[in-house]
KELUM-395285 format. One record per residue (C-alpha): z negated, x negated, y. Coordinates in nm, 2 decimals, decimal comma. Each point is the difference from the previous one (the first is absolute). Layout:
% residues N
<zz=Z | xx=X | yy=Y>
...
***
This chain:
% residues 300
<zz=-13,92 | xx=-13,17 | yy=9,98>
<zz=0,23 | xx=0,25 | yy=-0,17>
<zz=0,08 | xx=0,33 | yy=0,16>
<zz=0,15 | xx=0,29 | yy=-0,21>
<zz=0,36 | xx=0,07 | yy=0,10>
<zz=-0,08 | xx=0,36 | yy=0,11>
<zz=-0,29 | xx=-0,11 | yy=0,23>
<zz=0,21 | xx=-0,28 | yy=0,14>
<zz=0,27 | xx=0,25 | yy=0,10>
<zz=-0,27 | xx=0,22 | yy=0,16>
<zz=-0,14 | xx=-0,30 | yy=0,18>
<zz=0,33 | xx=-0,09 | yy=0,15>
<zz=0,07 | xx=0,36 | yy=0,09>
<zz=-0,33 | xx=0,04 | yy=0,18>
<zz=0,03 | xx=-0,34 | yy=0,17>
<zz=-0,32 | xx=-0,13 | yy=-0,17>
<zz=-0,05 | xx=-0,37 | yy=-0,03>
<zz=0,07 | xx=-0,13 | yy=-0,35>
<zz=-0,27 | xx=-0,26 | yy=-0,08>
<zz=0,14 | xx=-0,34 | yy=-0,07>
<zz=-0,20 | xx=-0,29 | yy=-0,14>
<zz=-0,04 | xx=-0,26 | yy=0,28>
<zz=-0,21 | xx=-0,32 | yy=0,02>
<zz=-0,32 | xx=0,05 | yy=0,20>
<zz=0,02 | xx=-0,14 | yy=0,35>
<zz=-0,23 | xx=0,01 | yy=0,30>
<zz=0,08 | xx=0,17 | yy=0,33>
<zz=0,11 | xx=-0,34 | yy=0,13>
<zz=0,25 | xx=-0,04 | yy=-0,29>
<zz=-0,20 | xx=-0,27 | yy=-0,18>
<zz=-0,12 | xx=0,04 | yy=-0,36>
<zz=-0,31 | xx=0,22 | yy=-0,02>
<zz=-0,33 | xx=-0,13 | yy=-0,10>
<zz=-0,18 | xx=0,14 | yy=-0,31>
<zz=-0,19 | xx=0,27 | yy=0,19>
<zz=0,30 | xx=0,09 | yy=0,22>
<zz=0,22 | xx=0,02 | yy=-0,31>
<zz=-0,25 | xx=0,23 | yy=-0,17>
<zz=-0,01 | xx=0,23 | yy=0,31>
<zz=0,38 | xx=0,01 | yy=0,02>
<zz=0,03 | xx=0,08 | yy=-0,37>
<zz=-0,26 | xx=0,28 | yy=0,04>
<zz=0,18 | xx=0,15 | yy=0,30>
<zz=0,34 | xx=-0,03 | yy=-0,17>
<zz=-0,14 | xx=0,19 | yy=-0,30>
<zz=-0,15 | xx=0,27 | yy=0,22>
<zz=0,33 | xx=0,04 | yy=0,18>
<zz=0,19 | xx=0,03 | yy=-0,33>
<zz=-0,25 | xx=0,25 | yy=-0,14>
<zz=0,02 | xx=0,22 | yy=0,31>
<zz=0,38 | xx=-0,02 | yy=0,01>
<zz=0,01 | xx=0,11 | yy=-0,36>
<zz=-0,23 | xx=0,29 | yy=0,05>
<zz=0,18 | xx=0,10 | yy=0,32>
<zz=0,34 | xx=-0,01 | yy=-0,19>
<zz=-0,14 | xx=0,23 | yy=-0,27>
<zz=-0,12 | xx=0,25 | yy=0,25>
<zz=0,34 | xx=-0,01 | yy=0,17>
<zz=0,16 | xx=0,09 | yy=-0,33>
<zz=-0,25 | xx=0,29 | yy=-0,05>
<zz=0,06 | xx=0,12 | yy=0,36>
<zz=0,38 | xx=0,02 | yy=-0,06>
<zz=-0,06 | xx=0,23 | yy=-0,29>
<zz=-0,25 | xx=0,21 | yy=0,19>
<zz=0,23 | xx=0,02 | yy=0,31>
<zz=0,28 | xx=0,14 | yy=-0,22>
<zz=-0,23 | xx=0,27 | yy=-0,15>
<zz=-0,13 | xx=0,10 | yy=0,35>
<zz=0,35 | xx=0,01 | yy=0,15>
<zz=0,11 | xx=0,23 | yy=-0,28>
<zz=-0,30 | xx=0,22 | yy=0,04>
<zz=0,05 | xx=0,03 | yy=0,38>
<zz=0,36 | xx=0,07 | yy=-0,04>
<zz=-0,07 | xx=0,29 | yy=-0,24>
<zz=-0,27 | xx=0,13 | yy=0,24>
<zz=0,25 | xx=-0,01 | yy=0,29>
<zz=0,25 | xx=0,20 | yy=-0,20>
<zz=-0,26 | xx=0,27 | yy=-0,05>
<zz=-0,03 | xx=0,09 | yy=0,37>
<zz=0,22 | xx=0,07 | yy=0,30>
<zz=0,03 | xx=-0,26 | yy=0,27>
<zz=-0,25 | xx=-0,27 | yy=-0,13>
<zz=0,00 | xx=-0,15 | yy=0,35>
<zz=-0,20 | xx=0,31 | yy=0,12>
<zz=-0,23 | xx=0,01 | yy=-0,29>
<zz=-0,29 | xx=-0,18 | yy=0,17>
<zz=0,03 | xx=0,23 | yy=0,30>
<zz=-0,01 | xx=0,31 | yy=-0,22>
<zz=-0,29 | xx=-0,12 | yy=-0,21>
<zz=-0,20 | xx=-0,08 | yy=0,32>
<zz=0,04 | xx=0,36 | yy=0,10>
<zz=-0,14 | xx=0,11 | yy=-0,33>
<zz=0,32 | xx=0,11 | yy=-0,17>
<zz=0,01 | xx=-0,05 | yy=-0,38>
<zz=0,29 | xx=0,21 | yy=-0,13>
<zz=0,36 | xx=-0,10 | yy=-0,08>
<zz=-0,11 | xx=-0,29 | yy=-0,22>
<zz=-0,22 | xx=-0,16 | yy=0,27>
<zz=-0,31 | xx=0,02 | yy=-0,21>
<zz=0,16 | xx=-0,19 | yy=-0,29>
<zz=0,16 | xx=-0,24 | yy=0,25>
<zz=-0,34 | xx=-0,09 | yy=0,14>
<zz=-0,15 | xx=-0,04 | yy=-0,34>
<zz=0,27 | xx=-0,25 | yy=-0,10>
<zz=-0,03 | xx=-0,20 | yy=0,31>
<zz=-0,37 | xx=-0,03 | yy=-0,02>
<zz=0,03 | xx=-0,11 | yy=-0,36>
<zz=0,26 | xx=-0,27 | yy=0,12>
<zz=-0,24 | xx=-0,12 | yy=0,27>
<zz=-0,29 | xx=-0,03 | yy=-0,24>
<zz=0,22 | xx=-0,20 | yy=-0,25>
<zz=0,10 | xx=-0,24 | yy=0,29>
<zz=-0,37 | xx=-0,03 | yy=0,09>
<zz=-0,09 | xx=-0,08 | yy=-0,36>
<zz=0,27 | xx=-0,27 | yy=-0,01>
<zz=-0,13 | xx=-0,15 | yy=0,32>
<zz=-0,35 | xx=-0,03 | yy=-0,15>
<zz=0,16 | xx=-0,22 | yy=-0,27>
<zz=0,13 | xx=-0,22 | yy=0,27>
<zz=-0,35 | xx=-0,04 | yy=0,16>
<zz=-0,12 | xx=-0,28 | yy=-0,24>
<zz=0,32 | xx=-0,20 | yy=0,07>
<zz=-0,06 | xx=0,05 | yy=0,38>
<zz=-0,36 | xx=-0,12 | yy=-0,05>
<zz=0,12 | xx=-0,31 | yy=-0,20>
<zz=0,25 | xx=-0,09 | yy=0,28>
<zz=-0,27 | xx=0,02 | yy=0,26>
<zz=-0,22 | xx=-0,22 | yy=-0,21>
<zz=0,29 | xx=-0,25 | yy=-0,04>
<zz=0,03 | xx=-0,01 | yy=0,38>
<zz=-0,35 | xx=-0,16 | yy=0,02>
<zz=0,15 | xx=-0,31 | yy=-0,18>
<zz=0,31 | xx=-0,01 | yy=0,22>
<zz=-0,13 | xx=-0,26 | yy=0,24>
<zz=-0,07 | xx=-0,25 | yy=-0,28>
<zz=0,35 | xx=0,05 | yy=-0,16>
<zz=0,30 | xx=-0,22 | yy=0,07>
<zz=0,28 | xx=0,14 | yy=0,21>
<zz=0,23 | xx=0,12 | yy=-0,29>
<zz=-0,29 | xx=0,20 | yy=-0,15>
<zz=-0,10 | xx=0,14 | yy=0,35>
<zz=0,35 | xx=0,13 | yy=0,03>
<zz=-0,02 | xx=0,17 | yy=-0,34>
<zz=-0,34 | xx=0,15 | yy=0,08>
<zz=0,13 | xx=0,13 | yy=0,33>
<zz=0,31 | xx=0,16 | yy=-0,16>
<zz=-0,20 | xx=0,16 | yy=-0,28>
<zz=-0,26 | xx=0,13 | yy=0,24>
<zz=0,26 | xx=0,15 | yy=0,22>
<zz=0,18 | xx=0,17 | yy=-0,29>
<zz=-0,32 | xx=0,15 | yy=-0,15>
<zz=-0,13 | xx=0,12 | yy=0,33>
<zz=0,33 | xx=0,15 | yy=0,10>
<zz=0,03 | xx=0,18 | yy=-0,33>
<zz=-0,36 | xx=0,14 | yy=0,05>
<zz=0,09 | xx=0,13 | yy=0,34>
<zz=0,33 | xx=0,14 | yy=-0,12>
<zz=-0,17 | xx=0,19 | yy=-0,28>
<zz=-0,26 | xx=0,15 | yy=0,23>
<zz=0,28 | xx=0,11 | yy=0,24>
<zz=0,18 | xx=0,17 | yy=-0,29>
<zz=-0,32 | xx=0,18 | yy=-0,10>
<zz=-0,07 | xx=0,11 | yy=0,36>
<zz=0,37 | xx=0,12 | yy=0,05>
<zz=-0,02 | xx=0,20 | yy=-0,32>
<zz=-0,32 | xx=0,17 | yy=0,11>
<zz=0,16 | xx=0,07 | yy=0,34>
<zz=0,31 | xx=0,16 | yy=-0,17>
<zz=-0,23 | xx=0,26 | yy=-0,16>
<zz=-0,21 | xx=0,07 | yy=0,31>
<zz=-0,31 | xx=-0,19 | yy=-0,13>
<zz=-0,03 | xx=-0,14 | yy=0,35>
<zz=-0,36 | xx=-0,12 | yy=-0,01>
<zz=0,06 | xx=-0,19 | yy=-0,32>
<zz=0,31 | xx=-0,16 | yy=0,15>
<zz=-0,18 | xx=-0,09 | yy=0,33>
<zz=-0,29 | xx=-0,17 | yy=-0,19>
<zz=0,24 | xx=-0,22 | yy=-0,18>
<zz=0,21 | xx=-0,09 | yy=0,30>
<zz=-0,32 | xx=-0,09 | yy=0,19>
<zz=-0,10 | xx=-0,23 | yy=-0,29>
<zz=0,34 | xx=-0,18 | yy=0,03>
<zz=-0,04 | xx=-0,02 | yy=0,38>
<zz=-0,35 | xx=-0,14 | yy=-0,02>
<zz=0,08 | xx=-0,26 | yy=-0,26>
<zz=0,32 | xx=-0,12 | yy=0,17>
<zz=-0,04 | xx=-0,30 | yy=0,24>
<zz=-0,01 | xx=0,12 | yy=0,36>
<zz=0,31 | xx=-0,21 | yy=0,09>
<zz=0,20 | xx=0,18 | yy=-0,27>
<zz=-0,12 | xx=0,36 | yy=0,03>
<zz=0,08 | xx=0,03 | yy=0,37>
<zz=0,36 | xx=-0,06 | yy=-0,10>
<zz=0,00 | xx=0,26 | yy=-0,28>
<zz=0,13 | xx=0,29 | yy=0,21>
<zz=0,05 | xx=0,22 | yy=-0,31>
<zz=-0,36 | xx=-0,04 | yy=-0,11>
<zz=-0,13 | xx=0,07 | yy=0,35>
<zz=0,22 | xx=0,31 | yy=0,03>
<zz=-0,11 | xx=0,13 | yy=-0,34>
<zz=-0,37 | xx=-0,04 | yy=0,10>
<zz=0,06 | xx=0,17 | yy=0,33>
<zz=0,19 | xx=0,29 | yy=-0,15>
<zz=-0,26 | xx=0,05 | yy=-0,27>
<zz=-0,29 | xx=0,00 | yy=0,25>
<zz=0,19 | xx=0,27 | yy=0,19>
<zz=0,06 | xx=0,20 | yy=-0,32>
<zz=-0,37 | xx=-0,02 | yy=-0,09>
<zz=-0,12 | xx=0,12 | yy=0,34>
<zz=-0,10 | xx=-0,32 | yy=0,18>
<zz=0,24 | xx=-0,02 | yy=0,30>
<zz=-0,21 | xx=-0,27 | yy=0,18>
<zz=0,05 | xx=-0,25 | yy=-0,28>
<zz=0,36 | xx=0,11 | yy=-0,04>
<zz=0,05 | xx=-0,08 | yy=0,37>
<zz=-0,16 | xx=-0,34 | yy=-0,04>
<zz=0,26 | xx=-0,10 | yy=-0,27>
<zz=0,30 | xx=0,16 | yy=0,16>
<zz=-0,08 | xx=-0,14 | yy=0,34>
<zz=-0,03 | xx=-0,35 | yy=-0,15>
<zz=0,36 | xx=0,04 | yy=-0,12>
<zz=0,11 | xx=0,13 | yy=0,34>
<zz=-0,18 | xx=-0,27 | yy=0,20>
<zz=0,14 | xx=-0,28 | yy=-0,22>
<zz=0,35 | xx=0,08 | yy=0,11>
<zz=0,15 | xx=-0,20 | yy=0,29>
<zz=-0,08 | xx=0,16 | yy=0,34>
<zz=0,37 | xx=0,03 | yy=0,09>
<zz=0,09 | xx=0,20 | yy=-0,31>
<zz=-0,33 | xx=0,17 | yy=-0,08>
<zz=0,10 | xx=0,34 | yy=0,15>
<zz=0,34 | xx=0,01 | yy=-0,16>
<zz=-0,16 | xx=0,08 | yy=-0,34>
<zz=-0,03 | xx=0,37 | yy=0,08>
<zz=-0,11 | xx=0,10 | yy=-0,35>
<zz=-0,30 | xx=-0,24 | yy=-0,01>
<zz=-0,08 | xx=0,07 | yy=0,37>
<zz=-0,01 | xx=0,38 | yy=-0,06>
<zz=-0,23 | xx=-0,05 | yy=-0,30>
<zz=-0,24 | xx=-0,20 | yy=0,21>
<zz=0,02 | xx=0,26 | yy=0,28>
<zz=-0,06 | xx=0,29 | yy=-0,24>
<zz=-0,31 | xx=-0,18 | yy=-0,13>
<zz=-0,13 | xx=-0,05 | yy=0,36>
<zz=0,02 | xx=0,38 | yy=0,02>
<zz=-0,19 | xx=0,05 | yy=-0,32>
<zz=-0,27 | xx=-0,23 | yy=0,12>
<zz=-0,03 | xx=0,19 | yy=0,33>
<zz=0,16 | xx=-0,27 | yy=0,22>
<zz=0,27 | xx=0,21 | yy=0,17>
<zz=0,03 | xx=-0,23 | yy=0,29>
<zz=0,11 | xx=-0,29 | yy=-0,22>
<zz=0,23 | xx=0,23 | yy=-0,19>
<zz=0,18 | xx=0,12 | yy=0,31>
<zz=0,03 | xx=-0,36 | yy=0,13>
<zz=0,15 | xx=-0,11 | yy=-0,33>
<zz=0,24 | xx=0,30 | yy=-0,02>
<zz=0,11 | xx=-0,08 | yy=0,36>
<zz=0,06 | xx=-0,37 | yy=-0,08>
<zz=0,21 | xx=0,10 | yy=-0,30>
<zz=0,20 | xx=0,24 | yy=0,21>
<zz=0,07 | xx=-0,27 | yy=0,27>
<zz=0,10 | xx=-0,25 | yy=-0,27>
<zz=0,28 | xx=0,24 | yy=-0,11>
<zz=0,36 | xx=-0,07 | yy=0,12>
<zz=0,08 | xx=0,24 | yy=0,28>
<zz=0,26 | xx=0,18 | yy=-0,20>
<zz=-0,26 | xx=0,08 | yy=-0,27>
<zz=-0,27 | xx=0,14 | yy=0,24>
<zz=0,18 | xx=0,34 | yy=0,01>
<zz=0,08 | xx=-0,01 | yy=-0,37>
<zz=-0,23 | xx=0,09 | yy=-0,29>
<zz=-0,20 | xx=-0,32 | yy=0,02>
<zz=-0,09 | xx=0,06 | yy=0,36>
<zz=-0,06 | xx=0,37 | yy=-0,04>
<zz=-0,25 | xx=-0,06 | yy=-0,28>
<zz=-0,20 | xx=-0,24 | yy=0,22>
<zz=0,01 | xx=0,25 | yy=0,29>
<zz=-0,13 | xx=0,27 | yy=-0,23>
<zz=-0,29 | xx=-0,21 | yy=-0,12>
<zz=-0,10 | xx=-0,08 | yy=0,36>
<zz=0,02 | xx=0,36 | yy=0,10>
<zz=-0,21 | xx=0,11 | yy=-0,30>
<zz=-0,28 | xx=-0,24 | yy=0,10>
<zz=0,01 | xx=0,07 | yy=0,37>
<zz=0,04 | xx=0,37 | yy=-0,05>
<zz=0,27 | xx=0,03 | yy=0,26>
<zz=0,36 | xx=-0,09 | yy=0,07>
<zz=0,05 | xx=-0,34 | yy=0,16>
<zz=0,29 | xx=-0,24 | yy=0,03>
<zz=-0,10 | xx=-0,32 | yy=-0,18>
<zz=0,19 | xx=-0,21 | yy=0,24>
<zz=-0,20 | xx=0,11 | yy=0,30>
<zz=-0,32 | xx=-0,19 | yy=0,06>
<zz=-0,32 | xx=0,17 | yy=0,10>
<zz=-0,19 | xx=-0,22 | yy=0,25>
<zz=-0,32 | xx=0,19 | yy=-0,07>
<zz=0,00 | xx=-0,10 | yy=-0,36>
<zz=0,06 | xx=-0,34 | yy=-0,16>
<zz=0,12 | xx=0,03 | yy=-0,36>
***
């Protein structure tokens, strides 16, 4: 099988397997029978076709990524402090180039979505190929697994890019819907480790007015931390406590703020970190109280 030089270079750069003609063998390493040889030949052909289509899409994606990067850079130059753009847009502001910035980013997100739709048939072919995996010899199983992982990873990465772009221009509901689709289609063993995805979903639930679901995701991050170091993550802990307040659970909020305070080194309890936690407790309790003093009548 001949591979054009340009595509060979792309294959090597992307780490794709370059098909090599090999004699058909069974899983046990013995010469394959007629029916086994036909199956292996069919699987090899499918793998090669999918790899070729995937490589072509990778080339197209590279061109699209360059165009999008240039468009986003130009949009950023048209506004002050792009990092605050989503916050301003969420408040309803549209002046100072913000309207044009949002239009550009929405266009970029839609282009990325259109590209991902072109990837869908390849993803479908990979899943169909997986049904023959059990019948394939070990070398072909390895190629199927590698190709499947690459295509599925690219699909998730593209969806994350789309969601992030929507998030940048305050299209929070659109971003949330996409992040949730990624979450639901990721194996449970993998998604529980994806802290960035979980935090994005929690934050977007909060921004779209659903603090209970936001609390569910943020608390899963908090509870996943080792018990000994859980309360040293003050930023995450305070986010969870603030969501308790939004959900009307002030008791849990005070208990968490207290635990965060007690986890501070003693020299920081009188510094800004400790003062901020004291202020939060006082705001909830409605009166001044020393966080270090226990109240036997209440159990936080």
